[in-house]
C-alpha positions as CSV (number, residue, x, y, z in Angstrom):
1,X,-123.1,58.5,31.2
2,X,-120.5,60.7,29.5
3,X,-119.1,63.2,31.9
4,X,-117.8,66.9,31.1
5,X,-114.2,67.1,31.2
6,X,-112.8,68.2,34.8
7,X,-109.7,70.4,35.6
8,X,-107.7,71.0,38.4
9,X,-105.8,74.4,38.4
10,X,-103.7,76.3,41.0
11,X,-103.0,79.5,42.6
12,X,-99.4,78.9,42.5
13,X,-96.8,76.1,41.6
14,X,-96.5,72.8,44.3
15,X,-100.2,73.8,45.4
16,X,-101.1,70.1,44.9
17,X,-102.7,70.0,41.6
18,X,-100.9,66.9,40.4
19,X,-101.9,64.8,43.5
20,X,-105.2,65.9,43.6
21,X,-105.6,65.1,39.8
22,X,-103.9,61.6,40.5
23,X,-106.6,61.0,43.3
24,X,-109.5,62.0,41.0
25,X,-108.1,59.6,38.1
26,X,-108.3,56.7,41.0
27,X,-111.8,57.7,42.2
28,X,-113.3,57.9,38.7
29,X,-111.9,54.6,37.8
30,X,-113.0,53.2,41.4
31,X,-116.7,54.7,40.4
32,X,-116.8,52.5,37.2
33,X,-115.4,55.2,34.5
34,X,-112.6,55.0,32.2
35,X,-110.8,58.4,33.0
36,X,-107.4,59.7,31.5
37,X,-105.1,62.4,32.6
38,X,-104.2,65.2,30.4
39,X,-101.9,68.1,30.7
40,X,-101.3,70.4,27.6
41,X,-98.0,71.3,28.7
42,X,-95.6,70.2,31.1
43,X,-92.1,71.4,32.4
44,X,-90.1,68.8,34.0
45,X,-86.8,66.7,34.0
46,X,-88.9,63.9,35.5
47,X,-90.3,62.0,32.2
48,X,-91.4,58.7,31.0
49,X,-91.3,56.5,28.1
50,X,-94.8,55.2,26.8
51,X,-95.2,51.9,25.1
52,X,-95.3,53.6,21.5
53,X,-91.8,54.9,22.1
54,X,-92.8,58.4,22.9
55,X,-91.8,60.6,26.0
56,X,-94.1,62.5,28.6
57,X,-94.0,64.0,31.9
58,X,-93.6,61.6,35.0
59,X,-96.7,63.0,36.7
60,X,-99.2,62.2,33.6
61,X,-97.6,58.5,33.7
62,X,-98.2,58.2,37.4
63,X,-102.0,59.4,36.8
64,X,-102.2,56.9,34.2
65,X,-101.4,54.2,36.3
66,X,-103.8,55.5,38.8
67,X,-106.4,55.0,35.8
68,X,-105.2,51.6,35.2
69,X,-103.9,52.7,31.9
70,X,-100.8,52.6,29.8
71,X,-99.2,56.0,29.5
72,X,-99.7,57.7,26.2
73,X,-98.3,60.6,24.5
74,X,-101.8,62.3,24.1
75,X,-101.6,62.5,27.9
76,X,-99.1,65.3,27.8
77,X,-98.4,66.4,24.2
78,X,-96.0,68.9,24.9
79,X,-93.1,68.6,27.4
80,X,-90.4,71.0,28.2
81,X,-87.1,69.7,29.6
82,X,-84.8,72.4,30.8
83,X,-81.2,71.9,30.0
84,X,-80.1,75.3,31.7
85,X,-81.6,78.1,33.1
86,X,-82.3,79.7,29.8
87,X,-83.1,76.7,27.3
88,X,-85.5,73.9,27.2
89,X,-85.7,70.7,24.8
90,X,-89.1,70.8,23.4
91,X,-90.7,67.5,23.2
92,X,-93.8,67.3,20.9
93,X,-96.2,64.2,20.6
94,X,-93.4,62.4,22.5
95,X,-90.5,63.6,20.1
96,X,-87.8,66.1,20.7
97,X,-88.3,69.1,18.1
98,X,-85.2,71.2,19.3
99,X,-84.1,73.2,22.0
100,X,-85.5,76.8,22.7
101,X,-85.1,79.7,24.7
102,X,-87.9,81.0,26.8
103,X,-88.4,83.9,24.5
104,X,-88.2,81.8,21.5
105,X,-90.6,79.4,22.6
106,X,-93.3,82.1,23.7
107,X,-92.6,84.1,20.5
108,X,-92.9,81.3,18.0
109,X,-95.5,78.5,17.1
110,X,-97.9,79.3,20.2
111,X,-101.2,79.0,18.0
112,X,-99.8,75.9,16.3
113,X,-98.9,74.4,19.5
114,X,-102.0,75.0,20.9
115,X,-103.9,73.2,18.0
116,X,-101.6,70.2,18.8
117,X,-102.6,70.1,22.3
118,X,-106.2,70.2,21.4
119,X,-105.8,67.4,18.9
120,X,-104.2,65.2,21.6
121,X,-107.1,66.2,23.8
122,X,-109.7,65.2,21.4
123,X,-108.0,61.8,20.5
124,X,-107.9,60.8,24.3
125,X,-111.7,62.3,24.8
126,X,-112.8,59.8,22.1
127,X,-111.4,56.9,24.2
128,X,-111.8,57.7,27.7
129,X,-114.4,59.3,30.1
130,X,-113.9,61.5,31.6
131,X,-110.4,63.4,30.8
132,X,-109.1,64.7,34.2
133,X,-107.2,67.9,33.2
134,X,-104.0,69.5,35.1
135,X,-103.2,73.1,34.8
136,X,-99.7,74.6,35.6
137,X,-98.3,77.0,38.2
138,X,-100.7,79.6,38.6
139,X,-103.9,80.6,36.6
140,X,-103.1,84.5,37.1
141,X,-99.9,85.2,35.3
142,X,-101.0,88.1,33.3
143,X,-98.1,88.8,31.7
144,X,-98.4,85.1,30.1
145,X,-102.0,85.0,29.6
146,X,-101.7,85.5,25.9
147,X,-99.6,82.6,25.7
148,X,-101.0,80.3,28.0
149,X,-102.0,76.8,26.3
150,X,-102.3,75.1,29.3
151,X,-104.4,76.7,32.1
152,X,-107.7,78.7,31.5
153,X,-107.7,78.9,27.8
154,X,-107.7,74.9,27.4
155,X,-110.5,75.0,30.1
156,X,-112.4,77.5,28.0
157,X,-111.8,75.3,24.9
158,X,-113.2,72.1,26.1
159,X,-115.6,73.7,28.5
160,X,-114.0,71.6,31.5
161,X,-115.7,71.9,34.8
162,X,-112.7,73.7,36.4
163,X,-111.5,73.5,40.3
164,X,-109.0,75.9,41.9
165,X,-106.6,74.4,44.2
166,X,-104.8,76.3,47.0
167,X,-102.1,75.5,49.3
168,X,-103.1,76.7,52.9
169,X,-99.6,75.4,54.3
170,X,-97.6,78.0,52.8
171,X,-99.8,80.8,54.3
172,X,-101.6,83.4,52.5
173,X,-104.5,81.2,51.1
174,X,-107.2,84.4,51.3
175,X,-105.1,86.6,49.1
176,X,-104.0,83.9,46.8
177,X,-107.3,82.6,46.1
178,X,-109.1,86.0,45.9
179,X,-106.5,87.4,43.7
180,X,-106.3,84.4,41.6
181,X,-110.2,84.3,41.0
182,X,-110.5,88.3,40.7
183,X,-107.9,88.4,38.0
184,X,-109.9,86.1,35.7
185,X,-112.0,87.5,32.8
186,X,-115.5,86.6,33.3
187,X,-116.1,84.1,30.9
188,X,-113.2,82.2,32.6
189,X,-114.2,82.8,36.0
190,X,-117.6,81.4,35.0
191,X,-115.7,77.8,34.3
192,X,-114.6,77.8,38.1
193,X,-117.2,75.4,39.8
194,X,-115.4,74.9,43.0
195,X,-112.3,75.9,45.4
196,X,-110.1,73.1,47.0
197,X,-108.2,74.0,49.9
198,X,-105.2,71.6,50.0
199,X,-102.5,70.5,52.7
200,X,-104.6,71.8,55.7
201,X,-102.9,71.2,59.2
202,X,-105.1,70.7,62.3
203,X,-108.5,70.9,63.2
204,X,-110.5,71.3,59.8
205,X,-113.7,72.5,62.0
206,X,-111.7,75.4,62.9
207,X,-111.6,76.6,59.0
208,X,-115.6,76.6,58.7
209,X,-115.5,80.5,59.1
210,X,-112.7,80.8,56.6
211,X,-114.9,78.6,53.9
212,X,-117.6,81.2,54.5
213,X,-115.4,84.2,54.0
214,X,-113.8,82.6,50.8
215,X,-117.3,81.8,49.0
216,X,-118.5,85.4,50.0
217,X,-115.5,86.9,48.6
218,X,-115.3,84.7,45.5
219,X,-118.9,83.7,44.8
220,X,-117.6,80.3,44.4
221,X,-118.2,77.5,46.9
222,X,-115.2,75.8,48.7
223,X,-116.0,72.0,48.1
224,X,-113.3,70.5,50.1
225,X,-110.6,70.9,52.6
226,X,-108.0,68.2,52.0
227,X,-106.0,67.6,55.5
228,X,-102.1,67.6,55.0
229,X,-100.8,63.9,55.1
230,X,-97.4,62.2,55.2
231,X,-98.2,58.8,55.3
232,X,-99.5,58.3,51.6
233,X,-96.7,58.0,48.9
234,X,-97.0,59.3,45.4
235,X,-94.2,60.0,43.1
236,X,-93.5,63.6,43.1
237,X,-93.5,65.5,39.7
238,X,-91.5,68.6,40.7
239,X,-87.7,68.7,41.5
240,X,-88.9,71.0,44.0
241,X,-89.7,67.8,46.1
242,X,-86.0,67.1,46.3
243,X,-85.8,70.3,48.9
244,X,-87.2,68.0,51.2
245,X,-85.0,64.7,50.8
246,X,-82.6,63.6,53.4
247,X,-79.3,64.9,52.8
248,X,-77.0,62.6,55.4
249,X,-76.1,59.0,56.0
250,X,-77.7,57.2,58.9
251,X,-76.4,54.1,61.0
252,X,-77.9,50.9,60.7
253,X,-79.0,50.6,57.0
254,X,-77.3,50.3,53.6
255,X,-76.6,54.0,52.8
256,X,-77.2,55.0,49.3
257,X,-75.8,58.4,48.4
258,X,-77.7,59.7,45.1
259,X,-75.5,62.5,43.9
260,X,-77.4,65.7,43.6
261,X,-76.8,67.1,40.1
262,X,-77.6,70.6,38.9
263,X,-79.7,69.1,35.9
264,X,-80.7,66.1,37.6
265,X,-83.4,64.1,35.9
266,X,-85.9,61.1,36.8
267,X,-85.2,61.5,40.5
268,X,-88.3,59.1,41.2
269,X,-85.8,56.3,40.2
270,X,-84.9,56.3,43.6
271,X,-88.3,56.7,45.5
272,X,-88.4,52.5,45.9
273,X,-85.3,52.7,48.0
274,X,-87.2,55.1,50.4
275,X,-89.8,52.3,50.9
276,X,-87.4,49.4,51.0
277,X,-86.5,49.1,54.6
278,X,-82.9,47.9,54.0
279,X,-81.9,51.2,52.4
280,X,-81.5,54.7,53.4
281,X,-81.2,56.8,50.1
282,X,-80.1,60.5,50.8
283,X,-79.4,63.2,48.3
284,X,-76.2,65.4,48.3
285,X,-73.4,67.0,46.4
286,X,-71.1,67.3,49.2
287,X,-67.9,65.1,49.1
288,X,-68.0,64.4,53.0
289,X,-71.3,63.0,52.8
290,X,-70.8,61.1,49.3
291,X,-67.9,59.5,51.3
292,X,-70.1,57.9,53.9
293,X,-72.3,56.0,51.6
294,X,-72.1,52.2,51.0
295,X,-73.4,52.7,47.5
296,X,-73.1,55.8,45.3
297,X,-75.5,56.4,42.5
298,X,-74.8,59.0,39.7
299,X,-78.3,59.6,38.5
300,X,-79.6,61.1,35.1
301,X,-78.9,64.2,33.8
302,X,-80.2,66.6,31.0
303,X,-76.8,68.1,30.7
304,X,-74.4,65.4,31.4
305,X,-71.5,67.4,30.5
306,X,-72.2,70.3,32.5
307,X,-72.8,68.2,35.5
308,X,-69.8,66.4,35.3
309,X,-67.9,69.6,35.2
310,X,-69.9,70.4,38.5
311,X,-68.5,67.0,40.0
312,X,-64.7,67.9,39.0
313,X,-65.1,71.7,40.5
314,X,-66.7,70.7,43.7
315,X,-64.5,67.7,44.3
316,X,-67.1,65.1,44.1
317,X,-65.6,63.4,41.2
318,X,-62.5,62.5,43.3
319,X,-64.5,61.2,46.1
320,X,-66.6,59.0,44.0
321,X,-63.1,57.5,42.2
322,X,-61.8,57.0,45.7
323,X,-64.8,55.6,47.2
324,X,-64.7,52.7,44.5
325,X,-61.1,51.9,45.2
326,X,-62.2,51.9,49.0
327,X,-64.3,49.1,48.0
328,X,-67.7,51.0,47.9
329,X,-70.2,50.3,45.2
330,X,-70.7,53.2,42.3
331,X,-73.6,52.8,39.8
332,X,-74.5,55.0,37.2
333,X,-78.0,55.4,35.6
334,X,-78.4,57.1,32.3
335,X,-76.3,60.3,32.3
336,X,-74.5,58.9,35.4
337,X,-73.8,55.7,33.3
338,X,-72.3,58.1,30.7
339,X,-70.1,59.9,33.5
340,X,-68.5,56.7,34.5
341,X,-66.8,56.3,31.2
342,X,-63.6,57.9,30.1
343,X,-65.1,60.4,27.8
344,X,-68.2,62.3,26.8
345,X,-68.5,64.1,23.5
346,X,-71.3,66.5,22.3
347,X,-70.2,67.4,18.7
348,X,-73.4,68.8,17.7
349,X,-74.1,70.6,20.7
350,X,-77.1,69.0,21.7
351,X,-77.0,69.5,25.4
352,X,-75.0,72.7,25.3
353,X,-72.0,74.6,23.8
354,X,-69.3,72.5,25.3
355,X,-68.3,69.8,23.0
356,X,-66.4,67.5,25.2
357,X,-65.4,66.5,28.8
358,X,-63.4,63.5,30.4
359,X,-65.5,61.4,32.6
360,X,-64.7,59.5,35.9
361,X,-62.9,56.7,34.0
362,X,-64.1,53.9,36.1
363,X,-65.6,52.3,33.1
364,X,-63.9,51.8,29.8
365,X,-66.6,53.5,27.8
366,X,-67.1,56.4,25.4
367,X,-70.2,58.1,24.7
368,X,-71.1,60.5,22.0
369,X,-74.5,62.6,22.3
370,X,-76.3,62.3,19.3
371,X,-79.4,64.0,18.0
372,X,-81.4,61.0,17.9
373,X,-83.4,60.4,21.2
374,X,-84.0,56.8,22.4
375,X,-87.5,56.4,24.3
376,X,-88.4,52.7,24.8
377,X,-90.0,50.6,27.3
378,X,-87.9,47.4,27.9
379,X,-88.1,43.9,29.6
380,X,-84.9,42.5,30.6
381,X,-82.6,40.2,32.9
382,X,-80.3,41.9,35.1
383,X,-76.9,40.4,35.2
384,X,-76.9,36.6,36.1
385,X,-80.5,36.8,37.4
386,X,-83.3,35.0,35.5
387,X,-86.5,36.9,36.5
388,X,-88.1,39.3,34.1
389,X,-87.5,43.2,34.8
390,X,-88.9,46.0,33.4
391,X,-87.6,49.4,32.9
392,X,-87.6,52.4,30.2
393,X,-84.7,54.3,28.4
394,X,-84.8,58.1,27.6
395,X,-81.4,59.3,26.3
396,X,-79.7,61.0,23.5
397,X,-76.5,59.3,23.1
398,X,-74.6,56.2,22.3
399,X,-72.2,54.4,24.6
400,X,-69.8,51.9,23.7
401,X,-66.3,50.2,25.1
402,X,-63.4,51.8,24.0
403,X,-61.6,49.9,20.9
404,X,-60.3,46.8,21.8
405,X,-62.3,46.5,24.8
406,X,-64.8,43.7,25.4
407,X,-68.5,44.0,25.8
408,X,-69.6,43.3,29.4
409,X,-73.3,44.2,29.4
410,X,-75.0,44.4,32.3
411,X,-78.7,43.6,31.1
412,X,-79.9,41.0,28.4
413,X,-83.2,42.6,26.8
414,X,-86.0,40.6,25.6
415,X,-85.4,41.5,22.0
416,X,-81.8,39.8,21.9
417,X,-80.2,43.5,22.7
418,X,-77.6,44.5,25.5
419,X,-77.9,47.3,27.8
420,X,-75.1,48.7,30.2
421,X,-71.6,47.6,31.1
422,X,-70.8,45.7,34.3
423,X,-67.0,45.9,35.6
424,X,-67.7,44.1,38.7
425,X,-69.9,43.7,41.6
426,X,-69.1,47.1,42.7
427,X,-69.3,49.2,39.5
428,X,-71.9,49.2,36.8
429,X,-74.0,51.6,34.7
430,X,-77.2,51.4,32.6
431,X,-79.3,53.4,30.5
432,X,-82.3,51.5,32.2
433,X,-84.6,54.2,34.3
434,X,-86.7,52.2,36.7
435,X,-84.0,49.5,37.1
436,X,-84.3,49.8,41.0
437,X,-88.0,49.1,41.0
438,X,-87.1,45.6,40.0
439,X,-87.0,43.3,43.3
440,X,-84.0,41.1,41.7
441,X,-81.9,44.2,41.5
442,X,-82.4,45.5,44.9
443,X,-81.8,41.9,46.3
444,X,-78.4,41.9,44.5
445,X,-77.5,45.1,46.0
446,X,-78.4,44.1,49.3
447,X,-76.8,40.5,49.2
448,X,-73.4,41.9,49.8
449,X,-74.5,43.8,53.1
450,X,-75.7,40.6,54.6
451,X,-79.6,41.5,54.4
452,X,-81.1,38.7,52.1
453,X,-83.3,37.8,55.3
454,X,-85.3,40.8,55.2
455,X,-88.4,40.2,53.0
456,X,-88.4,41.4,49.4
457,X,-90.6,44.6,48.7
458,X,-93.2,44.4,46.0
459,X,-93.4,48.2,44.7
460,X,-96.1,47.6,42.1
461,X,-98.3,46.3,45.0
462,X,-97.3,49.1,47.3
463,X,-98.1,51.9,44.4
464,X,-101.4,50.6,44.0
465,X,-102.2,50.7,47.7
466,X,-101.1,54.1,47.9
467,X,-103.6,55.4,45.0
468,X,-106.3,53.7,47.1
469,X,-105.4,55.4,50.3
470,X,-104.8,58.8,48.2
471,X,-108.5,58.2,46.8
472,X,-110.1,57.5,50.0
473,X,-108.4,60.5,51.9
474,X,-109.5,62.8,49.0
475,X,-113.2,61.4,48.6
476,X,-113.7,61.9,52.3
477,X,-112.6,65.5,52.3
478,X,-114.6,66.9,49.3
479,X,-118.3,67.2,48.2
480,X,-118.1,64.4,45.6
481,X,-121.8,64.5,44.9
482,X,-121.4,68.4,44.2
483,X,-118.6,67.6,41.9
484,X,-120.3,65.0,40.0
485,X,-123.4,67.3,39.6
486,X,-121.0,69.9,37.7
487,X,-119.9,67.1,35.3
488,X,-123.2,66.2,33.9
489,X,-123.6,67.3,30.5
490,X,-126.8,69.4,31.1
491,X,-125.0,71.8,33.6
């Protein structure tokens, strides 16, 4: 049966919309449908390359994985990637179209952008059933209502059965739900089919009176109360999640310091290290904590020159250089790879006003930031390993050895190209996001610490298990019979 689109919107940011959306993507797949995720507009530095060479938000890539699908740009036609507090790179249908301030973005082209989003939705809806839409932030930002292309305007246009997700863990759930519903115009309120209370701690039976109160206040049924969980691991979309990450080394494991950059991107590159028992990743920009690590990783950045300057200003740059000379491992991924070189130049001001900066100088490389953006999925062999690995590139820049310096590639790509630079076993860099998801790479890192005897970790199988656990957790907490009833065409 062809189902109506279903949409999950929120009372606020970080209410859990992405996780709930992911759960329903897997539930519909388990129930024999062919679902696909959709978010008209996403703002995130966590992104992913699609097979056709486009770029979308990482959350939609995760949701596609839960659906058993390859990610596609139609799942997230508009992506905003902040370059600093006042400006973002605008990615439309997988390709960058320029940088805009918030004022410029909201003032220009909203009608055209909404039509682009609708076209992407319709293409997706012609191939999949149902489409599982996700809103952004709060549905009741009155000052942005006429500029909205992601929340209730999209729900209204595609007539989605819409569910409001509220985070009870942060408090104020009655006010946030009642206020969110009350501020909607009647035609949008009519689209709301139910309320989902998320992140509930304790005895759910104690909230029965609360459910009745909310239903009486809003006239909308509470269709589920989802318990808070810590034992199901789904990649986070928002950098808000970094606030809850560990920031210190611990004894007994391979300590991996991920340098916390101001414009850190694709932090999910390191989620796998949290699951592999050999490693202890922690996130810090403090030189004294960086110095305690066995492995230091410079991650991706949306503004490499600004983040390189930050490392110099706070003393982390000197700590990283000294750590390498002390025999520690120093690794760079994407923007971090660029920072390991001798120089970074941005002659066209792609990332910001500053045109150049000196890098850490650990690798004999020079980088030039270009207007062309490379977004590709890759298969490759890591260093001297023969196993096939997978990753993806998202970067604006070309990195090459200094004149007279030989190429020392880290990875051999299946198409015959090369990637990265390997100075020695303690220092290498790559443009390959997701490189650590590959067991041969992690095994190579762990080998120097005499931990080869620990079993290898299958991250792909782990993620599939987590999607199933999430689906079971949400399915048991919501009224699936009612939700399905709102998706039948006659309703």
